[in-house]
N, C-alpha and C positions, 0 to 999 in steps of 0.2 A: 452187356456196359452198350450208354450210349452216350451221345455229348450233346447237347444243346447250342445252336446258333442263332443268334436274333438279327432282325431285319428290322427297321421303323417306317416302313413306307407312308406317306402322309394321307394316306386314306387305310385305315385298317381293318377296313373291308373288302381292301382288294386281294384277286388272288395272285398267291406267291407260291410259284413253284419252283424246286432245287430238282435239279438233273446230275447227279453224279455221271460222267462221262465212262469210267469205269466199268458202270450197269445200265447204263441209259434208262433205268426206273427211275421216275419222277416220284419226289416226296413233297406231299403237300403241307405248308405251311397251316399253322394253326394259332389263333390271336391267344396271348397268356401275360403276365406281366413279368418282366426281367428280372433278375436278382437284383438290380440297382432300382426295383419300384417304378421300371419305365413301362408303360402299354406298347408292345410290339408283336412281332409274328416272331415265331420258334420252329425250328426244324431239329427234329429228332433223328441223330447222324450214329450210326451202329459202329462200337470201334472198329470191325473191320473193312470199314471204308478208310481208304490209305492217302485219298486226294491225290493218286497218282496221276491220274489223266485231268484233273479240275473236275470242275462244277460249271454246269449254265443256270443263273439264275433269272428267273423271269416273272415281272409282277404287271397283272392285267386287272385295271380297274373295268369292270364290266369288259368287254369284249376286247379293248384296247391294249396294248402292249405298252408299259408306260415306263420301260426302266431304264431310258435315258431322255427323256422327255424334257423339254423346257430347262436345255443346260444340266441338268441330277444326272448322276450317274448314279450304278451301284457301284461300290468301291474297294477294291482292296487289291492285293499283289494279283492283276489281271491282264488278258487280253484280249480282246473283243474275236468273237468265233459265230461260225454259223451258227443256228440262221440268226439274220441280222437283227440287232437292238438287242442281245444274249449279251452275257458275261461271262468269262470262264475264270474259276478261280486256282490258281499255280500253288499260288504259298503251300509250305510244307507243313506248317500247323495252320492253315486256314482260322485267320485270323476272323473275328467278328464282321459280319457284313455290314455294310453303313451305304447309306445315302449322304455322298458330300457334293457340294459345287466342283464342276469339270473342272473350272478355272482358278490358279491359284490367285491370289494379290500378288500385287507388285512389292517389289522393295521397300518402296516410298509408302503406300499403305499400310506396309507390319510393320514400319519403325515407327509411324505419324500417330503419337498415342494419346490422346484427349479420354478422359475418364477420372469419375469423380470418386479418384482413392482419399483426396482430402476430407471426405466426407459431403453432408447435405443430401444424400437419397432415403426416404423410407418404403422398403418394402413391406407391402401388410403378408403374412404367410399366414396359410392356414395351419400353422403347426405349432408356429410360437409367435405368434399377433405380429405387432409391428417391429418393424427391425430399421436400428440406424444401421443402414446396409454400409458392409466392408467387403471388397472381394475377397479376401483373401480367406474367407470361411466357407465359398461356394461348396466344397466338397461335404461338409458337414451337415448342408441343408437337404431338405427332402427335394425329389424330381418338380412338386407342386410349387416349391418355396422358389427354385429355383428362375423357371417357369415366370412366376409375379417378377423376379428381380431381371430376367431379360428383358421384360415388355418395359419396367420401370429405365431401367438404361436405356434402350431404344429411343424412347420418350425423353430422356435429356442428352441426348446426342453421344451417347460412350461409344468407341471402334473398337475396345477390348474387355476380355475379359483376365482378369487376374486367377491362375489356378493356382493354388497354392497343393503341392501332395502331401496327403497326410503320411509322417512317416514314423508313428507309432510313441507319438510324444503330442499334448494338448497344442489345439491352435497356437493359446495365447497365454499366458504359465500364470500374468497376473491376478490372482483370485481374487480381489475385491468385486465384491458383487455389483459396484459401480460400473464395473470393465462389463460390458456389456456378453463379450465374447469370454468369458473368463473358463477355468478349466471345469467347471461342473456343468458349463452349459455344452461346450464345443471339447470333450474329452478326448483322452489319446484315442487315435484308430491311426490304422497300420494298412497303406496297401502296398508296399514295399514289399511285403513275405520276410520280414525282419531281412531289409536292404539286401534282398537276395534276387526279387524281380518284381516289376511293375503287374496289377492283375489286371483282369478284365475291367474292374472299373474307371481304371484310366481310359482305356480306351472309350467307354461308352462316353464320361463324362466329357472327352476332349473333342469326339465328334458329337457333340451335343451343343458345343459351346460355337462349333461352326457349321451346325446346321442351325442355329437361329443368328450366322450372320455375323460372327464376331472374331475378332480376331485376336489369339490366346497370349496369354504372357503365364509361362510356365515357372513357378518358383518353388522354392525347397528348404529343409531347414539349411539355415545358413554357416551352422557349425561346420569347419572345414572337412573332416575326414567323413560328413555326413555326404554334404554336398557335394563331394568329389567324386561318392560312389554312383548314387541318385542320379546326376546328371547322366553318369553309366547306363544306368537303369532306364533313364527318360531315352537316350537316342537309341537303345536296341530294340525298345519297344514301337517306339513311333516309326510308323510307315515314310517314305521318301516323297510321299504326295503330302501328308499331315504334315511334314513339319515345314510347309509351306507356306502354312497358314499363321504362325506365330513367330515366337521366339522366345526362350528359356534366358535365366538368370538365376548367377546361386543364391542369390537369397536377398536382405533386404539392408538397408544403409548399414547394419552391423558387418558386413564382408569389406568395407574399405571406412573406416570411421577413426578417433582418435585413441579412444579405449579398446576395443576390441575387434582390432584390424585383424586379419587372417596374420598368423605366423609366416616369416618369408614371403610376403603377401607378392611380389615382384616374380618370385618363382610358383607359386600354386594358384594365382588367378591364369596364367598363362599357360598353367597344366590344366586346368579344368578345363578351359573354350579346347584346349588342344585334345583332352578325352571326347568334346563332346564332334568333334569335325572329322576325329577319325574315325569315328562311326558314320557321322552324318553330314559331309562336307560343304552340302548347301544349307545347314540350318542357318538361324538368325540366331545372335547371342547379346545380353544384357547387362549392364553393371548398375548397382546404385550404390552411392556413398551418401556417408552422413556430411552434417553440416562442416562448412569450412577446409574440406577436404576433398581437393579433385581426385581421381583414380589416377596416383603415380604422377601429379604434379609437380613436384621436385626435380620431374628430369625433363619437364618442360615438353614441347609438341615431339619429343622423340619416343616417350612413349608410347604414342599411338602410330609409331611409323612401324614398317614391316620389320620385325625381331624385335619392337615391344613390347613391355607386359599386355598391353590394351590392343594389342596387332590384330585379334581372333574376333573382337567385340565389335558390333555395328551399332547400337545403342546406348548411353549411358542418360541416367538419372540419380537427379541429386533431390538429401532432406536438408531446409534452409532452416535458418533462422525465422522467425514470426514477422511478418512486415505486414501485419495491423495492429496496432497503428502504425502510418507510411514513416519510416527510416528519415533521420533528418542530421543535418552536421549544422552544430552551433561553431562559428569562426573562431579559433583560439584552445578551442576546447579540443583533445584526442579524439580522432574517427573511433565512433562506435563500431566492435570487433564484430558484430551482428549484421548491422548495415552492411555494414565493406565486404562480409562475407558474399553476401547477396552480388554487391558489384563486381567484385574480384573475379569470382566463377563466371558469372555473366560476361566478361568482357574476355573472356578463357576460351568459354564454352560455346557460344555463339557467334555465328557468322556476321551477325546484322545486330549488337550491342548497341542499345539505344540508351547513354549515358542519363539518367536522370538529371534533373537541376539539382539535386540535395546534395550529387556526389561532387567533392569540392574539386576542383581543375588540376590541384596539384596530386589527386591520388590517382596512381598506374595511368598515366595519360594514353601510354602505348603499350595495352597489355599482348602478351603474346598470342596469337592462336592455338590451343591444342586440338580440335575435333577435326583435324581434318578427314580428306577421304580417305577410307580402306582401300586393297586393291577390289575388294568386292562392288564398292560402290561410297555414295554418301553414306556417312552417320550421321545421326539424328540424337537430340537432347528433350529431357524431358522434366518441367520442374514439378515434380512427386508431392511432393510432402512438405510440412513444415514441423518444427517440433511442435507446435500441438493440434495438430491435424494430421491424420486422424485422431490423433492420440485423444482428444477433447471429445471429436464425435462418437467414437465407439462410447463413453462413456456420458454421452447423453439419454437423456429418459425420452425414450423415442412418444410418449403417449404426453409431453410437456411440449406442448404444439410454441409457448414463446421461446423457451428454449432450443427447441429445435430452427424455427427460426431464425433467431440470433445466431445461431454457428453455421448457418446458412448464408446473411448478410456477410458474417468473419471469415468465411472460407472463401467468400466471390469477393471480396476486398483484396486477399492475398493472390487469387488470379488474375485479380484484376492488375494488382503491381506488377505481376509477372511478365504479363502481357504488355504492359507498356516498355518493358527494358527489354522486349525481344523475345523472350519466351514463350513462342508459338503455342507448345506443346503443356500442357498442364494436367495434372492429378486432379 
């Protein structure tokens, strides 16, 4: 019996050698295609090697040792050993070897999210053709498609990638053929082994996101009992180094909204965060809410203070009513609830909210500020979604250039309005 462990050197023709310190007999890596469909170098280890003393991994390009050149290091559970520039692996389960950036991003970099989540990016996939790109489908795509997506996202200034974890259900249950991400195209997929443990596909995709210079946003099935279990699996699987390259959230706007809010939310949202921090204390956590409903807004700022339901969260994002056309107020008529929702949330969640001229002076002139700093540092807010974006984007024919361009104009107007109000970060 043997086990396979994969690495992905930048030069696939590199000479890669793994030496078990138990035997000091080198094992030479060979090129191949990993189970995730990615070109790499594989080591075959017999099961009688128990990793008792660790391993030394060395990568040579020509005669030059490049294991930690230019800020790169081969990373796992490790400590540097002799000879210089080699790495020993001490983890009992010997997780997949990875090439990682040496220094993690700052808190501000992890939580400053600008991403085309509302829509507008087209990815040319060698498998699916033109895709109206929606990050949540990443785990369902081929490696070649993902490479194209990373390229397009970089070209358009995206800072993060959403990593939605497949947990045994289709990505998007709407069966309409208008929905590009319908269950026939993106069927049920499970990387959780029946909600018992995450498998190596999680490791490989997380590493790939980081190696492609993005921060990750791990998201999951937002049904409460599933989310509470999946966050445990994530924090048990992710390492204490990788966890610093992004954040996790319990689901989308369905976690905190009018009709499908989690039951006993103040207890269970705090419970979700407590599970994560009990395993990975230094993790970053995010929460999304639906239109009109700030998480625990009925408690005021107290919900974000130590002991409050949102105490464990570092980042908050919202879904908002449609704001193209631009909201208006006609004197002598009732306030439009949709326009007022944007203004009310902005005034409470932004330090530098800028009241637009159409917001009447009598409307909430001195709103309390909710998103106070946590004991871990500053919290961040993102205008992530509106009621028609990405909903209509994933139902836009990617081959209809007029429809694609019209949607881009619409989404960009919504982003522009959000930024006018002071939302620095948008979807």
